[in-house]
C-alpha positions in Angstrom: 55.5 125.1 56.2 57.2 127.7 54.0 58.3 130.8 55.7 56.9 134.2 54.9 59.4 136.3 57.0 58.2 139.8 57.6 55.0 139.4 55.4 51.7 140.3 56.8 49.4 137.3 56.6 45.9 137.8 55.1 43.2 135.1 54.9 39.7 135.2 53.6 36.4 133.4 53.7 34.6 133.6 50.2 31.0 132.4 50.3 28.6 132.5 47.5 25.3 134.4 48.5 23.1 131.8 46.8 21.3 130.7 50.0 21.6 130.3 53.7 24.8 128.7 55.0 24.8 125.2 56.2 27.0 123.5 58.8 29.6 122.4 56.1 29.9 126.0 54.9 30.3 127.2 58.5 32.8 124.7 59.3 35.1 125.9 56.5 34.4 129.5 57.6 35.6 128.6 61.2 38.7 127.1 60.0 39.5 130.0 57.7 39.0 132.4 60.6 41.1 130.2 63.0 43.9 130.2 60.4 43.9 134.0 60.0 43.7 134.8 63.7 46.3 132.1 64.7 48.8 133.9 62.3 47.9 137.2 63.8 46.7 138.3 60.4 43.8 140.0 58.7 40.7 138.2 57.7 38.5 139.3 54.8 34.9 138.4 53.8 34.5 138.2 50.1 31.1 137.5 48.6 31.6 135.6 45.3 28.4 136.9 43.6 29.3 137.0 39.9 26.6 134.7 38.8 23.8 137.1 39.6 21.1 134.7 38.4 21.8 132.4 41.3 22.3 135.1 43.9 19.6 135.7 46.6 19.9 139.3 47.9 18.9 138.3 51.4 21.9 135.8 51.7 24.3 138.6 52.3 22.7 139.7 55.5 21.9 136.2 56.6 25.8 135.2 56.1 26.9 138.2 58.2 24.4 137.5 61.0 25.6 133.7 61.0 29.2 134.7 61.3 28.7 137.3 63.8 26.6 134.9 66.0 29.4 132.5 66.1 31.9 135.2 66.9 33.8 135.0 63.5 34.7 138.6 62.8 36.3 140.0 59.7 38.5 143.2 58.9 37.1 144.0 55.4 34.3 143.0 53.2 34.2 142.9 49.3 31.7 141.8 46.6 33.1 140.4 43.3 30.0 142.0 41.5 31.6 145.4 42.2 35.0 144.5 40.8 34.1 143.6 37.1 36.7 146.1 35.7 39.5 144.4 37.6 38.7 141.0 35.9 38.2 142.7 32.5 41.7 144.2 32.8 43.3 140.8 33.8 41.7 139.1 31.0 42.8 141.7 28.5 46.5 140.7 29.4 46.0 137.1 28.6 45.9 135.3 25.3 42.3 134.6 24.7 40.1 133.7 21.7 36.3 133.7 21.3 34.4 130.3 21.5 31.0 129.6 20.3 30.9 126.0 20.9 27.8 124.6 22.9 28.1 122.2 25.8 26.7 119.4 23.5 29.2 120.1 20.7 32.1 120.1 23.2 31.0 116.8 24.7 30.7 115.2 21.2 34.2 116.5 20.3 35.6 115.1 23.6 34.2 111.8 22.9 35.4 111.6 19.4 39.0 112.8 20.4 41.6 109.9 20.6 42.4 109.3 24.3 39.9 111.7 25.8 38.9 112.6 28.3 42.0 113.2 30.4 41.9 113.5 34.2 38.6 113.8 36.2 36.7 116.2 33.9 36.3 116.6 30.1 39.0 118.8 28.6 38.0 121.3 26.0 39.4 119.8 22.7 40.3 123.3 21.3 37.7 123.4 18.5 37.5 127.2 18.3 41.3 127.5 19.0 41.9 125.9 15.6 38.8 126.7 13.6 36.8 129.9 13.1 34.0 130.7 15.6 30.4 131.0 14.6 29.8 134.8 14.4 26.0 134.2 14.8 26.3 132.9 18.3 27.3 134.7 21.4 30.8 133.9 22.3 32.6 133.1 25.4 36.3 133.9 25.7 38.9 131.2 26.5 42.4 131.4 27.7 44.9 129.7 25.3 46.9 127.9 28.0 50.7 127.8 27.6 52.4 124.5 27.3 53.2 124.5 31.0 53.4 121.6 33.7 52.1 123.2 36.8 52.7 121.7 40.3 51.0 123.0 43.6 51.4 121.8 47.3 48.6 121.8 49.8 50.1 122.9 53.1 47.7 121.0 55.2 48.1 117.5 53.8 51.5 118.0 52.2 50.1 116.6 49.0 51.6 117.8 45.7 49.3 118.0 42.6 50.8 118.4 39.0 48.9 118.9 35.9 49.6 119.5 32.2 47.6 122.5 31.2 47.0 121.3 27.6 46.3 117.8 28.4 44.5 118.0 31.7 43.0 121.5 31.9 42.5 122.6 28.4 41.6 126.2 27.5 39.4 127.3 30.3 36.7 129.9 29.8 37.4 133.2 31.4 34.4 135.2 30.4 31.1 133.4 29.7 28.9 134.1 26.8 26.3 135.6 29.1 28.8 138.2 30.3 29.8 136.5 33.6 33.5 136.2 34.5 34.7 132.8 35.5 35.4 132.0 39.1 38.9 130.9 38.4 39.9 134.3 36.9 38.1 136.4 39.7 39.5 134.4 42.6 43.0 134.9 41.3 42.6 138.6 40.7 41.0 139.2 44.0 43.5 137.2 46.0 46.4 139.3 44.5 44.7 142.6 44.8 43.7 141.9 48.4 47.1 140.7 49.4 45.8 137.3 50.4 48.7 135.0 51.5 46.8 132.0 52.9 43.7 130.4 51.4 41.7 127.9 53.6 38.9 126.3 51.5 37.2 123.1 50.9 38.9 120.0 49.5 36.6 120.1 46.5 38.6 123.0 45.0 41.9 121.2 45.3 41.8 119.7 41.7 41.3 123.2 40.3 44.4 124.7 42.2 47.0 124.3 39.2 44.9 126.2 36.8 44.7 129.1 39.4 48.4 128.9 39.9 48.9 129.0 36.2 46.8 132.0 35.9 48.8 133.6 38.8 52.0 132.8 36.9 50.8 134.2 33.6 49.6 137.4 35.3 52.6 137.8 37.4 50.7 137.5 40.7 52.2 135.9 43.9 50.9 132.4 44.7 49.3 132.1 48.3 49.7 129.0 50.4 46.7 126.7 50.3 45.0 124.7 52.9 42.4 122.4 51.6 40.2 121.1 54.4 37.8 118.1 54.4 34.3 118.5 53.4 31.6 117.9 56.0 29.4 114.9 55.1 25.9 113.7 56.3 25.1 110.3 57.7 25.3 108.6 54.4 28.8 110.0 53.9 27.7 112.4 51.3 28.9 116.1 51.1 26.6 118.6 52.7 25.2 120.9 50.1 22.5 123.7 49.8 21.0 122.0 46.8 20.7 118.7 48.7 18.8 120.3 51.6 21.5 120.5 54.2 20.1 122.2 57.3 20.9 126.0 57.5 22.6 127.6 60.3 20.0 130.3 60.3 17.4 127.9 61.4 19.4 126.8 64.4 20.2 130.4 65.3 16.6 131.6 64.9 15.2 128.6 66.7 16.7 129.8 70.0 17.4 126.3 71.4 21.0 126.1 70.3 23.8 128.2 71.5 26.8 129.5 69.4 29.1 127.6 71.7 27.3 124.3 71.2 27.4 124.7 67.3 31.1 125.5 67.5 31.8 122.5 69.8 30.0 120.2 67.4 32.0 121.5 64.4 35.2 120.9 66.3 34.1 117.5 67.3 33.4 116.7 63.6 37.2 117.3 63.1 38.1 114.8 65.9 38.9 117.7 68.4 38.2 116.8 72.0 36.5 119.9 73.3 33.8 120.7 76.0 30.0 120.7 75.2 30.5 124.6 74.5 33.4 126.5 73.3 34.3 130.0 71.8 36.1 130.4 68.5 39.3 131.8 70.3 39.3 128.7 72.5 39.8 126.6 69.3 43.0 128.5 68.0 45.4 126.1 69.8 43.7 123.0 68.2 44.1 124.6 64.7 47.7 125.6 65.3 48.4 122.0 66.1 46.7 120.5 63.3 48.0 123.0 60.7 51.5 122.9 62.3 51.6 126.7 62.5 
């Protein structure tokens, strides 16, 4: 593990308040908390609520109550919806251009492009980069990516992922045509502003890490260490998700038949950890230290 001698360690849990947390969300929250506390660092709670159309106002309080019920405390709290000026300032420092392509037009252009698509997702073919945009349509703003080859390492698995920005990422949207700032820009700006040194998050975000590292490099921000943890799956082996009807922790909490210690024990066992029938979060610190090699 890379040394960060003398540096204060800061971790975070960053849920989207679009509904009640399910056990998969909570397991990631637990591991993020364990990491911050195992390092003796600060732990932040950051609500990623930029997409206001999907936000459920009651979800903020439900999330706090779920975390408190399990004993997962935090040292400071933020909302991305209150930090828009920071994202605007960062975007203004980057080489961007307006884009009025629709999703259908992008898909058609990708299919027509020789050798496309690259990687696991369609890459924007640069239509508005090289041609005038349509002034009659609302415009998104895309980052004109440099010709960089970016490599990142996951500190948990030791895996290295390298991507060519032009070929495998394309010019990502930083500001949507409905006025919403993109997740990748906001998370990079926030991690830098909040001094985050360690990011523990789900493995589904691992493929997007190089583009975030590229934004950090372009903006002169430090790169945190990344720890991508496995996603929790159901009996069919499918990822737990709110939209898939995954059971909410709120229902277990309000039902009164399950204790926090029992939930924590089941989450620990889902990671292959041998624990008693009930545990507290601090009792799991040594197991995370061993798995993460802290």
